[in-house]
GUTIVO-303028 format. One record per residue: x, y, z of N, C-alpha, C in turn. Coordinates in steps of 0.1 Angstrom, whole numbers, padded with zeros to 4 digits, always signed. Atoms other than C-alpha are relative to their C-alpha. Layout:
BEGIN
XYZXYZXYZ;...
! end
This chain:
BEGIN
+0000+0007-0014-0299+0029-0252+0003+0007+0012;-0006-0007-0011-0300+0042-0221+0003-0011+0015;-0009+0013-0009-0278+0030-0194-0005-0010+0007;+0009+0014-0005-0304+0008-0174+0000-0010-0012;+0005+0009+0012-0309-0007-0209+0010-0005-0003;-0014+0003+0005-0269-0013-0217+0003-0003+0013;-0008+0013-0013-0262-0024-0182-0005-0013+0000;+0012+0018+0000-0293-0055-0181+0009-0004-0014;-0008+0005+0017-0272-0063-0219+0009-0005+0008;-0010+0007-0003-0243-0069-0201+0005-0010+0012;-0002+0005-0010-0249-0089-0172-0001-0015-0002;+0000+0016+0005-0241-0127-0174+0003-0006+0010;-0002+0008-0007-0229-0154-0156+0016-0002+0002;-0020+0002+0000-0189-0164-0147+0004-0003-0011;-0013+0009+0012-0183-0185-0170+0000+0008-0013;+0000-0007+0015-0195-0166-0199+0004+0011+0005;-0005-0016+0005-0183-0134-0192+0017-0002+0006;-0011+0002+0001-0147-0151-0187+0001-0010-0011;-0006+0011+0014-0148-0175-0219+0004+0008-0010;-0007-0007+0010-0131-0148-0241+0009-0004+0002;-0016+0000-0002-0102-0151-0223+0012-0009-0004;-0010+0013+0009-0074-0167-0243+0014+0001+0009;-0017+0005-0004-0037-0180-0234+0008+0011-0007;-0015-0012-0004-0005-0154-0230-0009+0012-0004;+0006-0011-0007-0032-0128-0220+0008+0009+0012;-0003-0013-0011-0022-0099-0195-0012+0003+0006;+0011-0004-0005-0049-0098-0170+0006+0011+0012;-0006-0007-0007-0046-0074-0145-0014-0003+0015;+0007+0005-0012-0066-0086-0109-0002+0015+0009;+0000-0011-0009-0082-0058-0085+0002-0006+0014;-0013+0001-0011-0059-0053-0053-0012+0003+0017;+0008+0003-0013-0068-0051-0016-0011-0003+0003;+0015+0006+0001-0100-0056-0003-0010+0000-0010;+0011+0006+0010-0117-0055-0035+0001-0007-0012;-0004+0012+0010-0104-0087-0047-0013-0002-0006;+0012+0006+0007-0132-0099-0074-0001-0016+0003;-0006+0012-0004-0130-0131-0056-0011-0008-0006;+0002+0006+0008-0156-0149-0077+0004-0001-0014;-0006+0003+0013-0142-0141-0109+0012-0009-0004;-0011+0004-0005-0109-0151-0095-0002-0016+0000;+0003+0014+0002-0124-0185-0088-0003-0004-0009;+0004+0006+0013-0142-0188-0118+0012-0002-0012;-0011+0002+0011-0109-0180-0140+0011-0011+0006;-0010+0012+0000-0089-0209-0118-0008-0009-0005;+0012+0010+0004-0119-0233-0128+0001-0001-0018;+0000-0002+0016-0107-0226-0168+0014-0004+0001;-0015+0003-0001-0067-0237-0157+0002-0008-0010;-0007+0013+0010-0069-0267-0180-0002+0005-0014;+0005-0005+0011-0081-0244-0208+0011+0012-0004;-0011-0005+0004-0051-0223-0207+0011+0003+0003;-0016+0006-0004-0015-0216-0209+0006+0011-0001;-0003-0017-0004+0009-0187-0199-0007+0015-0004;+0004-0011+0001-0014-0161-0188+0006+0003+0013;-0008-0012-0009-0002-0131-0168-0011+0008+0010;+0008-0004-0009-0018-0125-0139+0005+0013+0008;-0010-0010-0007-0007-0088-0122-0008+0004+0011;+0008-0008-0011-0017-0070-0088+0008+0005+0005;-0007-0005-0010-0008-0054-0062+0000-0013+0013;-0002+0008-0012-0009-0064-0027-0021-0008+0000;+0013+0000-0003-0047-0083-0024+0000-0011+0015;+0005+0011-0015-0065-0101+0008-0006-0007-0006;+0010+0016+0006-0079-0134-0008+0010-0007-0003;-0010+0014+0005-0066-0166-0014+0003+0003-0015;-0010+0003+0016-0045-0169-0043+0002-0015-0008;-0007+0012+0006-0050-0203-0058+0002-0001-0018;-0008+0001+0019-0039-0194-0094+0014-0002+0005;-0012-0003-0003-0007-0188-0073+0008-0015+0000;-0002+0021+0000-0007-0233-0070+0007-0001-0008;-0014+0009+0007+0023-0251-0079-0007-0007-0014;+0011+0008+0007-0006-0272-0096-0009+0008-0011;+0005-0007+0012-0014-0240-0119+0013+0006-0008;-0011-0009+0003+0022-0228-0128+0002-0003-0016;+0002-0003+0012+0014-0240-0163-0010+0010-0007;+0013-0008+0007-0017-0222-0166+0003+0019-0002;-0002-0012-0003-0008-0189-0150+0010+0002+0010;-0015-0002-0002+0021-0165-0138-0002+0014+0004;+0002-0013-0008+0019-0142-0111+0008+0011-0002;-0008-0008+0000+0037-0110-0119-0006+0008+0015;+0008-0007-0013+0031-0091-0083+0008+0010-0001;-0006-0014+0001+0036-0053-0081+0004+0007+0016;-0004-0002-0015+0039-0057-0041-0001-0016+0004;+0000+0018-0004+0042-0095-0026-0006+0001+0015;+0006+0002-0012+0016-0101+0000+0000-0017+0003;-0003+0021-0006+0016-0138+0020-0008-0007-0014;+0004+0013+0009-0007-0151-0010+0008-0007-0007;-0011+0003+0015+0018-0148-0036+0013-0004+0005;-0010+0000+0000+0047-0148-0018+0015-0014+0001;-0012+0010+0005+0058-0186-0018+0001-0002-0012;+0001+0004+0019+0052-0188-0054+0010+0012-0003;-0017-0008+0001+0080-0155-0057+0008-0007+0006;-0012+0006-0006+0103-0172-0033+0003-0009-0010;-0002+0012+0006+0102-0203-0051-0001+0003-0015;+0001+0002+0012+0102-0191-0089-0012-0001-0004;+0012+0010+0008+0070-0201-0098-0007+0018-0003;+0006-0016+0002+0060-0159-0101+0008+0008+0001;-0012-0011+0003+0078-0128-0106-0004+0011+0007;+0006-0014-0012+0082-0093-0086+0005+0008-0008;-0004-0012+0008+0081-0061-0106+0002+0012+0009;-0004-0011-0011+0102-0035-0079-0008+0013-0011;+0000-0016+0009+0085-0002-0090-0011+0011+0016;+0003-0005-0007+0073+0025-0071-0018+0009-0001;+0016+0001+0004+0034+0030-0063-0007+0013-0013;+0009-0008+0007+0031+0060-0077+0004+0002-0019;-0002+0003+0016+0044+0048-0115-0009-0010-0002;+0005+0008+0003+0024+0021-0112-0010+0004-0016;+0014+0000+0010-0007+0036-0134+0011+0002-0013;-0006-0002+0009+0020+0045-0159+0008-0011-0007;-0003+0013+0010+0032+0011-0168-0012-0006-0010;+0006+0005+0006-0002+0005-0180-0001+0012-0013;+0005-0012+0015-0006+0038-0201+0012+0003-0011;-0012-0001+0007+0030+0037-0217+0001-0012-0010;-0003+0008+0006+0027+0004-0229+0013-0009+0005;-0007+0009-0002+0051-0012-0207-0002-0014+0008;+0004+0009-0009+0025-0035-0190-0013+0001-0008;+0012-0001+0010-0005-0037-0220+0000-0008+0011;+0013+0012-0003-0038-0052-0204-0004-0001-0011;+0016+0002+0014-0059-0074-0224-0011+0002+0009;+0012+0001-0005-0082-0077-0197+0004+0002+0015;+0000-0001-0014-0091-0063-0158-0011-0010+0005;+0010+0002-0006-0111-0083-0133+0002+0008+0013;-0004-0009-0009-0123-0059-0110-0016-0002+0009;+0011-0001-0007-0152-0053-0082-0003+0018+0003;+0009-0013-0001-0177-0021-0083-0010+0002+0010;+0015+0001-0011-0207-0008-0064-0010+0002-0013;+0010-0002+0010-0238-0008-0084-0005+0012-0005;-0002-0016+0006-0242+0022-0105-0014+0004+0005;+0009-0008-0008-0259+0050-0094-0010+0006-0010;+0009-0001+0006-0287+0071-0108+0000+0008-0017;-0004-0004+0012-0263+0084-0137+0007-0013-0008;-0003+0013+0008-0250+0051-0144+0015-0004+0007;-0014-0002-0004-0214+0055-0129+0001-0010+0015;-0004+0014-0011-0198+0025-0107+0010+0006+0006;-0011-0003-0002-0177+0034-0081+0012-0010+0007;-0008+0005+0001-0144+0017-0074+0005-0006+0012;+0005+0004-0018-0153+0015-0037+0016+0002+0009;-0008+0000-0006-0120+0006-0013+0012-0003-0007;-0013+0005+0011-0093+0002-0042+0003+0011-0012;-0001-0009+0009-0089+0030-0065+0008+0000-0007;-0012-0002+0005-0056+0034-0068+0007-0004-0012;-0005+0005+0010-0040+0013-0094-0015-0005-0009;+0010+0007+0010-0074-0002-0105-0005+0008-0005;+0010-0009+0009-0093+0025-0119+0014+0003-0015;-0009-0003+0010-0059+0034-0139+0001-0017-0010;-0003+0006+0011-0058+0001-0152-0013-0005-0012;+0012+0000+0009-0092-0004-0163-0003+0012-0012;+0000-0013+0011-0088+0032-0181+0005-0013-0016;-0011+0004+0008-0062+0010-0201-0003-0012-0005;+0001+0009+0006-0075-0020-0207-0016-0006-0012;+0010-0003+0007-0096-0033-0237-0011-0010+0005;+0011+0004+0000-0116-0057-0220-0003+0001+0019;+0005-0006-0010-0134-0048-0185-0012-0014+0007;+0005+0012-0007-0147-0079-0165-0008+0007+0014;+0004-0001-0015-0165-0064-0133-0012-0008+0008;+0008+0004-0013-0182-0078-0103-0009+0011+0006;+0010-0009-0004-0212-0057-0094-0003-0003+0014;+0008+0006-0017-0213-0061-0053-0007+0011+0003;+0010-0004-0008-0241-0049-0034+0008+0005+0016;-0009-0004-0012-0218-0049-0004+0015+0006-0003;-0012-0008+0004-0189-0027-0020-0001+0010+0004;+0005-0011-0003-0190+0005-0003+0002+0010-0008;-0001-0009+0010-0194+0038-0028+0009+0009+0008;-0006-0008+0003-0167+0058-0026+0004+0014-0004;-0004-0012+0008-0157+0093-0034+0011+0006-0004;-0015-0008+0006-0133+0114-0052+0000-0004-0016;-0008+0000+0012-0116+0105-0087-0004-0018-0003;+0002+0010-0004-0132+0074-0081-0015-0012-0010;+0009+0007+0004-0154+0062-0108-0004-0003-0015;-0001+0004+0013-0165+0043-0139-0013-0004-0006;+0015+0001+0008-0200+0045-0163+0000-0015-0005;+0002+0016+0005-0213+0011-0171+0001-0003-0017;+0001-0002+0014-0211+0020-0209+0012-0007-0001;-0016+0003+0007-0171+0010-0207+0000-0017+0010;-0004+0013-0004-0176-0025-0188-0003-0010-0016;+0005+0011+0007-0177-0058-0209-0006-0007+0000;+0008+0008-0007-0194-0079-0189-0004+0005+0014;-0003-0001-0008-0210-0077-0160-0010-0012+0008;+0007+0012-0010-0215-0102-0126-0006+0005+0009;+0004-0010-0007-0240-0092-0103+0009-0013+0014;+0000+0008-0010-0229-0106-0068-0004+0007+0014;+0002-0012-0016-0231-0097-0029+0007-0011+0010;-0010+0009-0007-0205-0109-0009+0004+0015+0012;-0008-0008-0012-0188-0092+0026+0013+0006-0007;-0016-0003+0000-0153-0077+0017+0009-0006+0009;-0010+0012-0016-0124-0096+0036+0005+0014+0007;-0004-0009-0011-0117-0080+0067+0016-0001+0001;-0018+0004-0001-0077-0076+0076-0005+0003+0015;-0005+0002-0013-0071-0086+0114+0007+0016+0003;-0011-0013-0009-0060-0052+0135+0009-0004+0008;-0008+0010-0019-0030-0061+0157+0000+0008+0009;-0002-0008-0012-0028-0050+0189+0013+0006+0002;-0020-0005-0003+0006-0026+0199+0001-0004+0012;-0007+0002-0012+0030-0037+0220+0004+0009+0013;-0006-0009-0010+0046-0017+0251+0013+0004-0012;-0011-0009+0003+0073-0014+0227-0003+0008-0012;+0008-0008+0007+0049-0004+0195+0000+0012+0007;+0006-0010-0004+0036+0021+0219+0007+0013+0001;-0013-0011-0002+0071+0038+0225+0005+0008-0013;-0005-0008+0016+0078+0042+0191-0009+0008+0002;+0010-0007+0006+0044+0054+0185+0001+0011+0009;-0003-0012-0007+0051+0079+0215+0012+0010-0007;-0009-0008-0001+0084+0091+0204-0005+0006-0017;+0007-0008+0012+0064+0101+0172-0007+0010-0002;+0015-0010-0001+0035+0114+0180+0010+0016+0005;-0010-0009-0005+0066+0139+0200+0002+0009-0009;-0007-0002+0010+0076+0146+0170-0008+0012-0013;+0005-0005+0015+0045+0158+0148-0010+0013+0005;+0007-0009-0007+0030+0190+0155-0015+0007-0002;+0012+0003+0003-0007+0202+0155-0002+0006-0015;-0002-0008+0009-0016+0212+0121+0005-0011-0009;-0009+0010+0011+0005+0181+0106-0010-0013-0010;+0008+0013+0009-0008+0158+0076+0012-0007-0002;-0005+0011+0000-0002+0124+0079+0006-0011-0011;-0001+0011+0007+0010+0094+0059-0001-0008+0010;-0003+0016-0012+0005+0059+0075-0007-0010-0007;+0007+0011+0005-0006+0028+0067-0003-0011+0010;+0005+0013-0007-0019-0007+0085+0016-0002+0007;-0010+0004-0006+0000-0018+0112+0005+0002+0012;+0001-0001-0015+0012-0018+0146+0004+0015+0006;+0000-0016-0002+0031+0015+0147-0008+0004-0003;+0014-0010+0004+0006+0032+0127-0011+0004+0010;+0016-0003-0011-0022+0024+0152+0008+0003+0015;-0008-0008-0011+0007+0033+0181+0000+0012-0004;-0003-0013+0000+0012+0067+0166-0017+0005+0008;+0012-0005+0000-0024+0071+0165-0006+0001+0012;-0001-0003-0018-0027+0063+0200+0001+0009+0007;-0003-0010-0007-0007+0087+0210-0003+0019-0004;+0002-0019+0007-0023+0123+0191-0011+0001+0009;+0011-0005-0005-0053+0119+0213+0000+0018+0003;+0002-0012-0003-0045+0153+0224+0009+0014-0012;-0003-0009+0010-0029+0167+0189-0013+0007-0008;+0009-0007+0012-0054+0190+0166+0004+0004-0011;+0001-0009+0017-0067+0199+0132+0009-0009-0008;-0005+0011+0008-0045+0164+0118-0006-0002-0015;+0007+0008+0013-0052+0157+0081+0007-0013-0004;-0009+0014+0006-0041+0128+0060-0002-0001-0012;-0003+0006+0013-0029+0120+0030+0009-0010-0004;-0007+0019+0002-0018+0083+0024-0005-0005-0013;+0004+0013+0006-0020+0057+0003-0014-0008+0002;+0011+0007-0006-0040+0036+0023-0001+0002+0015;-0002-0005-0016-0052+0041+0059-0012-0014+0001;+0010+0011-0005-0075+0015+0082-0006+0007+0012;+0014-0001-0014-0099+0014+0113+0012+0014+0007;-0003-0005-0015-0073+0035+0140-0003+0014-0003;+0010-0013+0003-0087+0067+0116-0010+0004+0007;+0015-0005-0001-0120+0067+0124-0001+0004+0013;+0004-0003-0009-0118+0071+0158+0005+0016+0005;-0008-0009+0001-0092+0099+0155-0010+0014-0005;+0010-0005+0011-0121+0113+0130-0014+0007+0010;+0013-0001-0009-0149+0107+0156+0005+0015+0010;-0004-0007-0010-0127+0127+0185+0007+0011-0003;-0006-0011+0001-0120+0154+0166+0014+0005-0005;-0015-0003-0003-0083+0151+0165+0003+0001-0018;-0005+0002+0014-0083+0144+0123-0008+0007-0002;+0017-0009+0006-0106+0173+0111+0007+0007-0018;-0001+0001+0015-0084+0180+0077+0005+0017-0003;+0002-0014+0001-0089+0219+0083+0011+0010-0009;-0008-0008+0007-0055+0231+0080+0008-0008-0012;-0009+0005+0010-0042+0207+0056+0000+0013-0014;-0003-0003+0010-0028+0227+0023-0005-0003-0013;+0006+0007+0010-0040+0203+0000-0008-0006-0003;+0013+0009-0002-0072+0192-0006-0004+0003+0017;+0006+0001-0012-0084+0206+0028-0010+0001+0002;+0013+0008-0009-0111+0194+0048-0001-0017-0006;+0002+0014+0009-0105+0161+0029+0010-0010+0006;-0008+0012+0003-0090+0125+0036+0003+0000-0012;-0001+0006+0013-0071+0116+0006+0008-0010-0002;-0001+0016+0001-0064+0082-0002+0000-0007-0015;+0001+0008+0007-0058+0054-0026-0009-0011-0002;+0007+0012-0001-0075+0027-0014+0001-0005+0018;+0000+0005-0010-0082+0013+0021-0010-0014+0003;+0003+0011-0003-0086-0020+0043-0002-0004+0013;+0001+0005-0014-0100-0033+0076-0009-0004+0004;+0016+0009-0004-0133-0043+0093-0009+0005-0012;+0012-0004+0009-0166-0040+0080+0001+0016+0006;+0001-0013-0003-0166-0004+0102+0005+0008-0005;-0010-0011+0010-0138+0010+0080-0005+0001-0014;+0010-0001+0010-0166+0001+0052-0007+0007+0000;+0016-0008+0000-0193+0016+0064+0004+0016+0002;-0007-0015-0005-0169+0047+0076-0001+0007-0011;-0006-0008+0015-0160+0054+0039-0010+0001-0010;+0016+0003+0009-0196+0043+0024-0008+0018-0004;+0008-0011+0001-0206+0079+0012+0006+0011+0005;-0007-0007-0013-0184+0099+0030+0006+0012-0010;-0010-0010+0008-0176+0133+0015+0013+0005+0010;-0013-0004-0004-0148+0140+0035+0014-0006-0006;-0011+0010+0009-0128+0112+0018+0003+0000-0013;+0000-0006+0018-0118+0114-0015+0014-0010-0003;-0014+0009+0000-0100+0087-0031+0002+0002-0015;-0001-0005+0009-0080+0091-0060+0011-0012-0005;-0012+0007+0009-0052+0069-0085+0012+0005+0009;-0011+0001-0009-0021+0064-0069+0011+0011-0009;-0005-0012+0005-0001+0086-0096-0003+0016+0002;+0006-0017-0003-0021+0114-0082+0004-0001+0017;+0002-0004-0016-0022+0109-0042+0018-0003+0005;-0014+0002-0001+0017+0095-0047+0011+0006-0005;-0004-0010+0007+0028+0119-0067+0008+0012+0009;-0008-0009-0002+0056+0136-0048-0001+0013+0004;+0005-0016-0005+0049+0169-0053-0012+0005+0001;+0012-0001-0009+0017+0166-0045+0003-0002+0011;-0003+0005-0013+0025+0150-0015+0005+0012+0009;-0009-0010-0003+0048+0181-0008-0008+0014+0004;+0009-0016-0002+0020+0209-0011-0008-0002+0011;+0005+0001-0015+0007+0195+0023+0014+0008+0011;-0013-0003-0014+0027+0215+0049+0003-0009+0008;+0001+0014-0014+0037+0193+0080-0001-0010-0002;+0004+0012+0004+0035+0167+0060+0010-0016+0009;-0007+0011-0008+0045+0138+0078-0001-0018-0005;-0003+0016+0013+0055+0103+0060+0004-0010+0013;-0006+0007-0012+0057+0072+0087-0001-0013-0010;-0002+0014+0003+0072+0039+0070+0011-0006+0009;-0005+0008-0007+0088+0013+0081+0013-0012-0009;-0012+0011+0006+0119-0013+0072+0001-0013+0005;-0003+0008-0003+0130-0044+0074+0017-0004+0009;-0012+0006-0010+0169-0036+0086+0007+0018-0011;-0010-0005-0002+0189-0005+0080+0012-0002+0005;-0016+0002-0004+0228-0001+0076-0002+0014+0007;-0007-0013-0007+0250+0022+0097+0003+0015-0006;+0000-0014+0014+0252+0049+0065-0014+0006+0002;+0016-0003+0000+0210+0049+0068-0006-0008-0015;+0013+0007+0011+0202+0027+0035-0011-0007+0006;+0011+0007-0007+0166+0013+0043-0004-0011-0010;+0005+0009+0006+0158-0019+0033-0011-0004+0006;+0014-0002-0003+0122-0025+0031-0005-0014-0008;+0008+0004+0010+0113-0051+0007+0006-0017-0004;-0004+0018+0000+0135-0085+0009+0011-0003+0013;-0012+0004-0012+0158-0102+0037+0010-0005-0008;-0010+0002+0006+0187-0103+0021+0000-0002-0013;+0003+0004+0015+0182-0122-0016-0015-0002+0000;+0009+0003-0004+0151-0131-0003-0012+0006-0003;+0012-0011+0005+0118-0111-0019-0007-0004+0009;+0009+0002-0007+0097-0104+0003-0012+0012+0004;+0012-0011-0006+0071-0075+0003+0006+0007-0020;+0000-0010+0009+0075-0046-0021+0003+0015+0001;-0007-0011-0004+0091-0009-0027-0015+0010+0006;+0014-0007-0006+0048+0004-0021+0004+0018-0006;+0001-0018+0002+0046+0044-0015+0013+0004+0006;-0005-0006-0008+0072+0046+0008+0013+0012-0005;-0008-0011+0002+0100+0069-0011-0006+0009-0008;+0007-0011+0005+0071+0088-0028+0000+0008+0009;+0005-0009-0010+0061+0098+0005+0012+0007+0008;-0014-0003-0006+0098+0102+0018-0001+0015-0005;-0007-0010+0005+0106+0124-0009-0009+0012+0002;+0011-0011+0002+0074+0143-0008+0002+0010+0011;-0003-0006-0013+0077+0149+0029+0007+0008+0004;-0018-0004+0005+0113+0159+0024-0003+0015-0005;+0003-0015+0006+0099+0189+0005-0007+0011-0001;+0013-0007-0002+0072+0198+0021+0003+0008+0011;+0000-0012-0010+0072+0233+0042+0002-0008+0018;+0000+0003-0017+0081+0217+0079-0003-0017-0002;-0003+0017+0003+0080+0181+0066+0008-0009+0013;-0005+0009-0003+0088+0152+0083+0005-0019-0005;+0003+0015+0004+0100+0119+0067+0009-0007+0009;-0004+0008-0015+0102+0090+0095+0000-0015-0011;+0007+0012+0002+0111+0058+0089+0002-0006+0017;+0000+0006-0014+0104+0035+0119-0003-0014-0001;-0001+0014-0004+0106+0000+0136+0004-0003+0013;-0008+0004-0011+0115-0021+0164+0015-0004-0003;-0014+0001+0002+0149-0026+0168+0010-0012+0000;-0004+0014-0006+0152-0064+0175-0011-0005-0008;+0007+0004+0006+0135-0088+0155+0006-0015+0003;-0002+0016-0011+0132-0132+0164+0001+0004+0009;+0000-0003-0017+0127-0122+0200+0013-0001+0003;-0011-0009-0003+0158-0097+0200+0013-0012-0003;-0008+0006+0005+0178-0123+0184+0010+0004-0011;-0004-0008+0013+0187-0100+0154-0003+0012+0000;+0002-0015+0002+0193-0065+0152-0007+0004-0014;+0003-0004+0008+0175-0046+0127+0011+0010-0010;-0010-0011+0004+0202-0022+0127+0015-0006+0000;-0008+0005+0006+0230-0036+0109+0015+0008-0003;-0013-0007+0005+0268-0026+0097-0002+0002-0012;+0009-0003+0017+0259-0035+0063-0014-0007-0002;+0012+0003+0005+0225-0047+0048+0007-0015-0005;+0000+0017+0002+0222-0087+0043+0005+0004-0012;-0004-0005+0013+0239-0092+0008-0013-0007-0009;+0013+0004+0006+0213-0094-0019-0013+0009+0003;+0010-0009-0003+0192-0071+0001+0003+0011-0005;+0005-0014+0008+0174-0041-0019-0002+0012+0006;+0003-0014-0010+0176-0006-0010-0009+0007-0008;+0017-0004+0004+0142+0008-0012+0005+0019-0001;-0005-0020-0007+0154+0046+0008+0009+0000-0005;-0018-0005-0006+0187+0058+0003+0007+0007+0006;-0007-0010-0011+0210+0073+0026-0006+0012-0001;+0006-0012+0008+0204+0101+0006-0009+0007+0003;+0012-0007-0004+0170+0106+0013-0008-0003+0017;+0006+0004-0015+0167+0091+0049+0002+0017+0011;+0001-0013-0007+0158+0122+0073+0002-0004+0015;+0002+0001-0017+0146+0105+0107+0000-0015-0001;-0006+0013-0003+0154+0066+0117-0010+0003+0017;+0001+0004-0014+0131+0057+0150-0002-0013+0004;-0001+0014-0006+0131+0028+0170-0004-0001+0018;+0005-0002-0011+0117+0021+0203+0016+0010+0013;-0013-0005-0009+0152+0034+0217+0004+0012-0002;-0002-0012+0006+0152+0067+0201-0003+0003-0013;-0001-0004+0014+0154+0089+0171+0013+0004-0003;-0013-0006+0006+0182+0094+0150-0002+0008-0011;+0005-0008+0014+0182+0128+0124+0014-0007-0004;-0011+0003+0009+0208+0116+0097+0000+0011-0012;-0003-0011+0009+0199+0143+0074+0013+0010+0001;-0008-0008+0003+0226+0164+0065+0014-0003+0011;-0007+0006-0005+0246+0142+0088+0014-0007-0009;-0011+0011+0008+0284+0124+0080-0001-0013+0003;+0001+0011+0001+0288+0088+0078+0003-0003+0014;-0004-0001-0017+0304+0091+0113-0011+0002+0008;+0014-0009-0007+0278+0111+0127-0011-0013-0002;+0011+0008+0001+0248+0088+0116+0007-0012+0005;-0001+0013-0008+0266+0051+0127+0001+0007+0014;+0002-0002-0019+0268+0067+0164-0012+0002+0000;+0013-0004-0003+0235+0081+0163-0009-0013-0002;+0008+0018+0004+0219+0043+0149+0010-0007+0012;-0004+0007-0008+0239+0028+0173-0005+0003+0017;+0003-0001-0011+0227+0047+0199-0017+0000+0003;+0017+0001+0003+0188+0039+0189-0001-0018-0003;-0001+0012+0007+0199+0002+0182-0001-0006+0017;+0007+0005-0011+0188-0022+0211+0015-0002+0005;-0015+0002-0007+0218-0025+0237+0005-0008+0002;-0009+0013+0003+0226-0056+0234+0011-0003-0012;-0009+0006+0015+0241-0052+0195+0009+0011+0004;-0010-0015+0001+0255-0015+0204+0016-0006-0001;-0015+0006+0000+0292-0031+0214+0005+0000-0013;+0002+0009+0010+0290-0055+0183+0000+0010-0013;+0000-0009+0011+0281-0026+0160+0010+0012-0003;-0011-0014-0005+0302+0002+0176+0018-0005-0010;-0012+0004+0003+0332-0025+0166+0003-0001-0011;+0003+0003+0010+0322-0035+0134+0001+0018-0013;-0002-0014+0010+0317+0005+0123+0014+0003+0001;-0012-0007+0003+0352+0011+0132+0005-0010-0008;-0007+0005+0007+0365-0017+0114-0006+0002-0016;+0002-0006+0014+0344-0001+0082+0006+0014-0001;-0009-0015+0002+0364+0030+0089-0011+0011+0006;+0011-0008-0003+0329+0043+0100+0007+0013+0016;-0001-0005-0019+0342+0057+0138+0013+0002+0001;
! end
């Protein structure tokens, strides 16, 4: 049977495609902007027929009705990264969180730690050889699909076809539901003057020919805004958004000087506006790969002048970085921060950077604190931290004593908190 006939034989409607799902199974849901919304809605409609189904996924940009209290007997989320849509359920104890480096998520599926019964994914229509692209979320979805016994796929005519290690043949699909809807667009937040100041400080650290890792958000956008006079920058990152497009168009990002995949933007997933989805479609400059490849610190380190830019919720005076919780309250996840901090640290001329605004809650709370809040998770250890950047300056911590670290961090804290931090540092024996 040729692939076209095989493809047609697998086309069905949503209810039929999902009919084989049973109670007590583990289902992986495609993440990011590649959320299979029609299949998720169909699965939620079956809630009264199911019990104790585990739904595993990373950050998703769509409604998560299955995480509602009314479905807690039917579904339980296992978040590998906590997004806004499942955070209330995690914090209420109706959903779980698995702390895990992004680079290690594929191994959970492969080694049997999280064996998958079913994956629900969104793909492009097949090409002339019968291969579908995973589109804008290859990172953890492709490894999940490679290990699941049942693959139920939406074939979305509006999913951009991305290149790299990003394809699956129709023969691997169990059921196909054809759909046609636009991908969710992620709002692009504008950068304030303070964010732009942080971006300016980081941009001053970045040499021409560097390779960048940056996610989405105000600080990454502010860094890009300040890179207009740089030349031959490259990208090797777990994800990227719209800000990269203008830098490519202006000739700032060329990837020509990269020492790992020269000429290519290497990524695991992308989310942003429709403009971004159009940009990545069939673009030979961009290669999508699973996260155990993109986020492997040894691969990251093969990029000379690798610059990793990551964020934090809180940093203590010894340099411990909390990025996944507010005290004991789980908030987000580990993601790729440690993967890239360690990769950049081992890169020739690399710059591992953690950046954030010095305060929160309208300047009422310092993000630099004597000690992390009780129960806070240490995502990046003080042994891994090299540079901390706020709007008040740059603190280089690598190779520094605790006393030197405390002084450097107090100097880049908001001025209104510096005396308080100094007193606390003395009481703790740091100064």
